[in-house]
C-alpha positions in Angstrom: 91.8 99.8 152.3 91.8 96.6 150.2 89.4 97.6 147.4 90.0 98.2 143.7 88.0 100.9 141.9 85.9 99.5 139.0 88.3 100.8 136.4 91.1 98.8 137.7 89.1 95.6 137.4 88.1 96.7 133.9 91.8 97.1 133.0 92.5 93.5 134.4 89.5 92.2 132.5 90.6 93.7 129.2 94.2 92.5 129.7 92.9 89.0 130.4 90.7 89.0 127.3 93.5 90.2 125.0 95.8 87.6 126.6 93.3 84.8 125.8 92.6 86.1 122.3 96.2 86.4 121.2 97.3 83.1 122.9 94.5 81.1 121.3 96.1 80.9 117.8 99.0 78.8 119.1 96.7 75.9 120.0 94.9 75.4 116.7 97.9 73.8 114.9 98.8 74.2 111.3 96.9 73.5 108.0 98.4 72.8 104.5 98.7 75.9 102.2 100.4 77.2 99.1 102.7 80.2 99.0 103.1 82.4 95.9 106.4 84.6 96.0 108.6 86.4 93.5 110.8 84.1 91.5 112.9 87.1 90.3 114.5 89.9 92.1 113.1 92.4 89.6 109.4 91.2 90.2 107.8 92.7 93.3 104.8 91.1 94.8 101.9 93.4 95.8 98.3 93.1 97.1 96.9 92.8 93.5 98.2 89.2 93.3 95.9 88.0 96.0 92.5 88.4 94.1 94.3 86.8 91.0 95.3 83.8 93.1 91.8 83.5 94.4 90.4 83.6 90.9 92.8 80.9 89.7 91.8 78.6 92.5 88.2 79.2 91.9 88.5 78.3 88.2 90.2 75.1 89.3 87.2 74.3 91.6 89.2 74.9 94.8 87.8 76.8 97.6 90.5 78.0 100.1 89.7 79.0 103.7 91.3 82.3 102.8 93.8 84.0 100.6 96.0 86.7 102.1 98.9 89.1 101.2 101.5 89.3 103.9 103.8 91.9 102.5 106.2 89.6 100.6 104.0 86.8 99.4 100.4 85.6 98.9 99.3 82.6 100.9 96.1 80.4 100.6 95.1 78.1 103.3 93.5 74.8 102.3 91.6 71.9 103.8 94.0 68.9 103.2 97.1 67.9 101.5 95.4 66.6 98.4 93.8 70.0 97.8 97.2 71.6 98.4 98.9 69.7 95.7 96.0 70.4 93.3 96.2 74.1 94.2 99.9 74.2 93.6 99.6 72.6 90.1 96.8 75.0 89.2 98.8 78.1 90.2 102.0 76.9 88.6 100.2 76.3 85.3 98.7 79.8 85.1 101.4 81.9 86.8 104.3 80.2 85.1 103.2 79.3 81.5 106.9 79.0 80.6 108.5 76.7 83.3 112.0 77.5 82.0 111.4 81.1 82.8 109.3 81.1 85.9 108.2 84.5 87.3 106.7 83.1 90.5 107.6 80.6 93.0 104.6 78.4 94.2 105.7 76.5 97.2 104.0 74.1 99.7 103.7 75.7 103.1 101.8 75.5 106.5 99.6 78.1 108.0 97.9 78.3 111.4 94.3 76.8 111.6 93.2 79.8 113.5 89.6 81.0 112.6 89.4 83.9 110.2 88.0 86.2 112.9 91.1 85.7 114.9 93.3 86.3 111.9 91.2 89.5 111.1 92.4 91.1 114.4 96.0 90.0 113.7 95.9 87.3 116.3 98.6 85.0 114.9 100.6 82.2 116.4 104.4 82.5 117.2 106.7 81.3 114.4 108.6 78.1 115.3 112.4 78.3 114.9 114.7 75.8 113.3 115.1 73.6 116.4 111.3 73.2 116.7 110.3 72.9 113.0 113.3 71.4 111.5 115.3 72.8 108.5 118.9 73.8 107.6 121.4 76.1 109.4 124.4 77.7 107.8 127.1 79.9 109.3 128.9 81.8 106.6 132.0 83.9 106.9 132.5 87.0 104.6 135.9 87.4 103.1 136.7 90.8 104.5 140.2 90.9 102.9 138.6 90.4 99.3 136.1 93.3 100.1 139.0 95.6 101.1 141.1 94.4 98.1 138.2 95.2 95.8 137.9 98.7 97.2 141.6 99.3 96.9 141.5 98.2 93.3 138.8 100.7 92.7 140.7 103.5 94.5 143.8 102.7 92.3 141.7 103.2 89.2 140.2 106.4 90.6 143.7 107.8 91.3 144.9 107.0 87.8 141.9 108.7 86.3 142.2 111.8 88.5 145.9 112.3 87.7 145.2 111.9 84.0 142.4 114.4 84.0 144.5 117.0 85.7 147.5 116.2 83.4 149.7 115.3 86.4 152.4 112.8 85.2 153.5 109.9 87.3 155.9 107.0 86.9 153.4 104.2 87.6 150.6 103.1 89.9 150.6 99.7 91.6 148.7 98.0 94.3 150.3 95.8 97.0 147.4 94.2 98.9 145.4 97.0 100.3 148.0 99.7 99.7 148.2 101.9 96.7 151.6 103.1 95.6 152.2 106.0 93.2 155.8 106.7 91.9 157.0 110.2 90.7 160.3 111.7 89.5 159.8 115.3 90.8 158.9 116.6 94.2 156.6 119.3 92.9 154.6 116.8 90.9 154.3 114.6 93.8 153.1 117.6 96.0 150.5 118.5 93.4 149.3 114.9 93.2 149.1 114.7 97.0 146.9 117.8 97.2 144.6 116.5 94.4 144.2 113.0 95.8 143.7 114.2 99.5 140.9 116.5 98.4 139.3 114.0 96.0 139.7 110.8 97.9 139.1 111.7 101.5 138.8 108.0 102.7 142.5 107.4 101.8 145.4 108.4 104.0 148.5 109.3 101.9 152.1 109.1 103.1 155.2 110.5 101.2 158.3 108.3 100.9 161.5 107.9 98.9 164.2 110.4 97.8 165.7 111.7 94.6 164.2 110.1 91.4 162.4 107.5 93.5 159.6 109.5 95.0 156.5 107.6 96.2 153.0 108.2 97.6 151.5 105.4 99.5 147.8 105.4 100.2 145.8 103.2 102.6 142.1 103.3 103.6 141.6 105.1 106.8 140.4 102.8 109.7 137.0 104.3 109.7 136.6 104.1 105.9 137.8 100.4 106.0 135.3 99.7 108.8 132.5 101.2 106.6 133.5 99.0 103.6 133.4 95.9 105.8 130.0 96.8 107.4 128.6 97.6 103.9 129.9 94.3 102.5 128.1 92.3 105.3 124.9 94.4 104.8 124.9 94.0 101.1 125.5 90.2 101.4 122.6 89.9 103.9 120.3 91.8 101.4 121.4 89.5 98.6 120.8 86.4 100.7 117.3 87.6 101.5 116.6 88.0 97.8 117.8 84.6 97.1 116.1 82.8 100.0 112.8 83.9 98.6 113.1 81.3 95.9 113.0 78.5 98.5 109.5 79.6 99.7 110.6 79.8 103.4 108.0 81.5 105.5 110.3 82.9 108.2 114.0 82.7 107.3 116.5 84.0 109.8 119.4 85.9 108.1 121.4 87.9 110.6 124.8 89.1 111.2 126.9 87.4 113.9 130.0 89.2 115.1 131.9 91.3 112.6 132.2 89.1 109.5 129.8 86.2 109.9 126.2 85.7 108.8 123.8 83.1 110.1 121.2 81.7 107.7 118.4 79.6 109.2 115.8 78.2 106.9 113.0 76.4 108.9 111.1 73.7 106.9 113.8 73.3 104.3 115.2 69.8 104.2 117.0 69.8 100.8 120.5 71.1 101.9 121.9 70.8 98.4 119.1 73.0 96.9 119.6 75.6 99.8 123.3 75.8 99.1 122.7 76.1 95.4 120.4 79.1 95.9 122.5 80.8 98.5 125.7 80.4 96.6 124.6 81.5 93.1 125.8 84.7 91.5 124.0 87.5 89.7 125.4 90.1 87.3 124.5 93.7 86.3 124.8 94.9 82.7 124.2 98.3 81.1 123.3 98.3 77.4 121.8 100.7 74.8 118.2 100.3 73.8 117.7 99.5 70.1 115.2 102.3 68.9 115.0 101.5 65.2 111.6 100.9 63.5 112.4 97.3 63.1 113.1 97.0 66.8 109.7 98.5 67.7 108.0 96.1 65.5 110.0 93.3 67.1 108.7 94.4 70.5 105.1 93.9 69.3 106.0 90.4 67.9 105.4 91.1 64.3 108.9 90.7 63.1 112.0 88.8 64.3 114.5 90.5 66.6 117.1 92.4 64.6 120.6 91.0 64.3 122.9 92.1 67.2 119.9 92.7 69.6 118.0 90.8 72.2 114.5 90.9 73.6 114.0 91.3 77.4 111.1 92.3 79.6 110.8 95.4 81.8 109.5 95.3 85.3 106.0 96.2 84.0 106.1 93.2 81.8 106.5 95.1 78.5 109.1 93.8 76.1 112.1 95.9 75.1 114.8 95.3 72.4 118.3 96.1 73.6 121.7 95.8 71.8 124.0 92.8 72.6 127.0 95.0 73.1 127.6 95.5 77.0 128.7 99.0 77.9 129.3 98.4 81.6 128.9 95.6 84.2 128.2 95.5 87.8 132.0 95.3 88.4 132.0 99.1 87.6 129.2 99.9 90.1 130.4 100.9 93.6 127.2 102.1 95.1 123.5 102.7 94.5 121.4 104.9 96.8 117.8 106.4 96.7 117.5 110.1 96.6 115.6 113.1 95.2 116.1 115.4 92.2 117.3 118.8 93.4 115.2 120.6 90.9 112.0 118.5 90.5 112.1 116.8 93.9 111.3 113.5 92.1 112.6 110.2 93.6 115.8 109.1 92.0 118.4 106.4 92.1 122.0 107.7 92.4 124.7 105.4 91.1 128.4 105.7 91.8 130.8 104.2 89.3 134.6 103.5 89.6 137.1 105.4 87.4 136.9 103.0 84.5 133.1 103.0 84.5 132.8 106.7 84.9 135.1 107.3 81.9 133.2 104.9 79.7 129.9 106.3 80.9 130.8 109.8 80.2 131.7 108.9 76.6 128.6 106.9 76.0 126.2 109.5 77.4 127.9 112.3 75.4 127.3 110.3 72.1 123.7 109.1 72.9 121.8 112.1 74.2 118.1 111.6 73.9 118.4 107.8 73.6 117.4 105.1 76.1 119.8 103.1 78.1 118.8 99.8 79.8 120.1 98.5 83.1 119.7 94.6 83.2 120.1 92.1 86.0 121.1 88.6 85.0 120.4 85.7 87.3 120.7 81.9 86.5 121.2 82.9 82.9 118.0 84.9 82.6 118.1 88.7 82.2 115.5 91.3 83.1 115.5 95.0 82.7 115.5 96.9 86.1 115.1 100.3 84.4 115.5 102.0 81.0 116.0 105.7 81.4 116.4 108.4 78.7 119.9 110.0 78.6 119.3 113.8 79.0 122.9 115.0 79.0 126.5 114.0 79.2 127.2 112.4 82.6 130.7 112.6 84.1 132.3 112.4 87.4 131.2 108.8 88.0 127.8 109.8 89.5 124.6 108.8 87.6 121.1 109.8 88.5 118.1 107.7 87.3 114.7 109.2 87.5 111.3 109.2 85.9 107.9 108.1 87.2 109.1 106.3 90.3 107.7 106.5 93.8 110.0 106.7 96.9 109.5 103.1 97.6 110.3 102.1 94.0 113.4 104.2 94.0 114.5 102.5 97.2 113.8 99.1 95.8 115.7 99.8 92.6 118.7 101.0 94.5 118.6 97.8 96.6 118.3 95.6 93.5 121.2 97.3 91.9 123.3 97.0 95.1 122.3 93.5 95.8 122.7 92.1 92.3 125.7 90.0 93.5 127.6 89.4 96.7 129.9 92.3 97.8 132.5 89.8 99.0 132.9 86.1 98.7 131.3 84.0 101.5 132.3 80.6 102.7 130.1 78.1 104.6 132.0 77.2 107.8 129.2 75.4 109.6 126.3 73.4 108.4 123.5 71.6 110.3 120.3 69.8 109.3 117.5 69.4 111.8 114.7 66.9 110.9 111.0 67.5 111.4 110.6 64.6 113.7 113.3 65.9 116.0 111.6 69.3 116.0 108.3 67.7 116.9 110.0 65.8 119.8 111.6 69.1 120.9 108.2 70.8 120.9 106.7 67.9 123.1 109.5 68.0 125.5 109.5 71.8 125.9 105.7 71.9 126.3 105.9 69.2 129.0 108.6 71.0 130.9 106.5 74.2 131.1 103.3 72.3 132.0 104.9 70.1 134.7 106.9 72.9 136.1 103.8 75.1 136.4 101.8 72.2 138.0 104.6 71.5 140.6 104.7 75.1 141.5 100.9 75.4 141.8 100.7 72.4 144.0 103.4 73.6 146.4 101.9 77.1 146.6 98.4 75.7 147.3 99.6 73.4 150.0 101.9 75.9 151.7 99.9 79.1 151.4 96.3 77.7 151.1 94.0 80.2 149.5 96.8 82.8 149.0 98.6 80.0 147.2 95.6 79.6 144.9 95.7 83.3 144.2 99.4 83.0 143.5 98.9 80.1 141.1 96.2 82.0 139.2 98.5 85.0 139.0 101.3 82.7 137.7 98.9 81.3 135.0 97.9 84.9 134.1 101.6 85.7 133.7 102.2 82.7 131.4 99.1 83.7 129.3 100.2 87.3 129.1 103.8 86.3 128.1 102.7 84.0 125.3 100.2 86.7 124.1 102.9 89.3 123.9 105.3 87.0 122.0 102.5 86.2 119.6 101.6 89.8 119.1 105.3 90.6 118.3 105.3 87.6 116.0 108.4 86.3 117.8 110.1 83.1 116.6 109.9 80.5 119.4 113.0 78.3 119.9 114.1 75.8 122.4 116.1 78.5 124.4 112.8 80.5 124.3 110.9 77.7 125.9 113.7 77.3 128.5 113.3 81.1 129.3 109.5 80.6 129.7 110.1 77.7 132.1 112.7 79.8 134.1 110.2 82.8 134.1 107.6 80.6 135.9 110.2 79.9 138.7 111.3 83.5 138.9 107.8 85.0 138.7 106.5 83.0 141.8 109.2 84.6 143.9 107.3 87.9 143.9 104.2 86.1 145.3 106.4 84.3 147.9 107.7 87.6 149.1 104.2 89.1 149.3 102.8 86.1 151.1 105.6 86.0 153.7 105.3 89.7 154.2 101.6 89.3 155.0 102.4 86.5 157.4 104.9 88.6 159.1 102.4 91.4 159.6 99.9 88.8 161.0 102.6 87.5 163.4 103.1 91.0 164.7 99.5 91.2 165.6 98.2 93.4 162.7 94.5 93.0 161.7 94.0 90.9 158.6 92.9 93.8 156.4 95.9 95.9 157.5 98.3 92.9 157.2 97.2 92.4 153.5 97.6 96.1 152.7 100.9 96.6 154.3 102.2 93.2 153.0 101.6 94.2 149.4 103.0 97.7 149.9 106.2 96.8 151.7 106.9 93.8 149.4 106.7 96.0 146.2 110.0 97.7 146.8 111.9 94.4 147.3 110.1 93.0 144.2 111.1 95.9 142.1 114.7 95.8 143.2 115.2 92.1 142.6 113.5 92.3 139.1 115.3 95.4 138.0 118.7 93.7 138.7 117.6 90.5 136.8 116.3 92.7 134.0 119.7 94.4 133.7 121.4 91.0 133.2 118.8 90.2 130.6 119.4 93.5 128.7 123.1 92.7 128.7 122.4 89.3 127.2 120.1 91.0 124.6 122.7 93.6 123.8 125.8 91.4 123.5 124.4 88.0 122.9 123.5 86.5 119.5 121.5 83.6 118.1 120.0 81.3 120.8 121.4 83.6 123.6 119.5 86.5 122.1 116.3 84.5 121.8 116.6 83.5 125.4 117.1 87.1 126.5 114.1 88.4 124.7 111.7 86.0 126.4 113.5 86.4 129.7 113.1 90.3 129.7 109.5 90.1 128.6 108.8 87.5 131.3 110.2 89.8 134.0 107.9 92.7 132.9 104.8 90.5 132.8 105.6 88.8 136.1 105.8 92.1 137.9 102.4 93.1 136.6 100.8 89.7 137.3 102.3 89.1 140.7 101.4 92.6 142.1 98.5 94.0 140.2 96.6 90.8 139.2 97.1 88.8 142.5 96.1 91.8 144.6 93.0 92.2 142.5 92.0 88.6 143.4 92.8 89.1 147.0 90.8 92.4 147.1 87.9 90.7 145.3 87.7 87.9 147.9 88.6 89.7 151.1 88.2 93.4 150.4 84.4 93.7 151.1 84.6 92.0 154.4 84.6 94.8 156.9 85.1 92.6 160.0 87.7 90.1 158.7 88.8 87.7 161.4 91.4 85.7 159.5 92.9 84.9 156.2 93.8 81.6 154.6 97.5 81.9 154.2 98.8 78.6 155.6 100.6 78.1 158.9 101.6 81.2 161.0 104.6 80.4 163.2 104.8 82.4 166.4 108.2 81.6 167.9 108.7 82.2 171.6 105.0 82.0 172.6 105.1 78.3 173.7 102.0 77.6 171.7 101.7 75.3 168.8 101.3 76.6 165.3 97.9 77.8 164.2 96.0 78.3 161.0 95.0 81.8 160.1 
């Protein structure tokens, strides 16, 4: 009746072991480290940098605990701060021989002191949020009006080009805010223009107005199209901010949308607010130029002769030099979109560019006149330019749609499209809120949060043990298992722990013990009704389960609502809250019953259980202990 089969105990043992292993890294603290990340948006970090960093450190007589590639950067953990500074100097000297044109960012950082065998099984500590580690917080607002005005200006140019190509005469095109107004003198011409523009620009709703010689067409973006423009502006700005924040060497930046037009930027560990604002607010520009393919230019690439007059020398992503003409054909102002795709004939990965009307007209003329020649796409940032790609022009390209292909993987095509889209902000952003949290305040917050959880757990455990005796001990052990499991899950998910998260953990302890209280009271009720101890335990757990499930599901619904509609600290609280509910149901029902079954299950003639005072009202006898 009250016995678990061996496989259930095996599951509990494995769960306990996993919980211990993935909770342990949070207790080792942090060690000094150096982090090497990309200093340019055109330079992508990969796993080949890790052995290079290891060799540089070895040549400098430095033996790191380990060197690892984490997807975006390479990190080396060191013994002390003196070695950390020495390692930074050695890496900076080798990786950035020209300090004025640094390709890599070598930043001081902190890494967990977890043993390598724990790191090997991906047992990593939770990240600490801004309020626990210190850093800077910005709330930025995207100028949606500017994004829509920019789109309307582009559509006005597209309308002008379409009418000119079809030889449809108009009396002028103007833009009033986000409205495009076209004037005509004849009804038939206006009708022809309306048909053409409706088919070619499906995102614009056109309305006829005016009479006689003052005939007009007024176009505005459809609501769904305007919404897409706004959403794309926020997404592109977030992507651009991610690229820029990499320069600060922040391990876990938080850059996320808040509401319709706001972006939250949190940079844990960064105390230099001025530098952070400079990095986030800087601009980048995109330029398209022709490659200088003369013999003199080829020799200049090898460094044997000076760069020809009217040309400049830039580096490709592979590091190879390329000589391009100074004359700028197009800029990023003419690029409206860039998306990865595939060639319809060869099925090779491509990057598909969309140009506005002016850009498509210029591009068509340039490609017609330069078939077989190379064209370079450059990205300029902080006055330094690098070549993103330099494709060969195969044929005349019209219609404003450009396809770039040639020896690219799917990931490289996606990266290049992202770089071209994220070269500059899609719409201006303004910092409307700014906060700085010092590291000492963060350490104080950690101490207070840790004490609140420990003292809360201790108070609950003492009460349960005094009130429910041995069953209270079982409940306290189940509560400890729940806390262990919750921290392990958060660590496995690599969640960022914040003060609201600590508050949610403390609240979870109080809510989790409710299930054990229900179970214990149900067992007491069965004993009061005269049921044998073994039967009372079995019935108590079975009948309490339905109540526990109902109460936790209703609480989980509220938590999911917070997760779906909340943002920032509220969302962080909701994540821990929901996970805590799920782990508490497992620990309160499965783990606590496993302990009870292990202690009482093998006693065939059980006369009583230690569950505190059993009140028997109406019997006229004093309370007794069972």
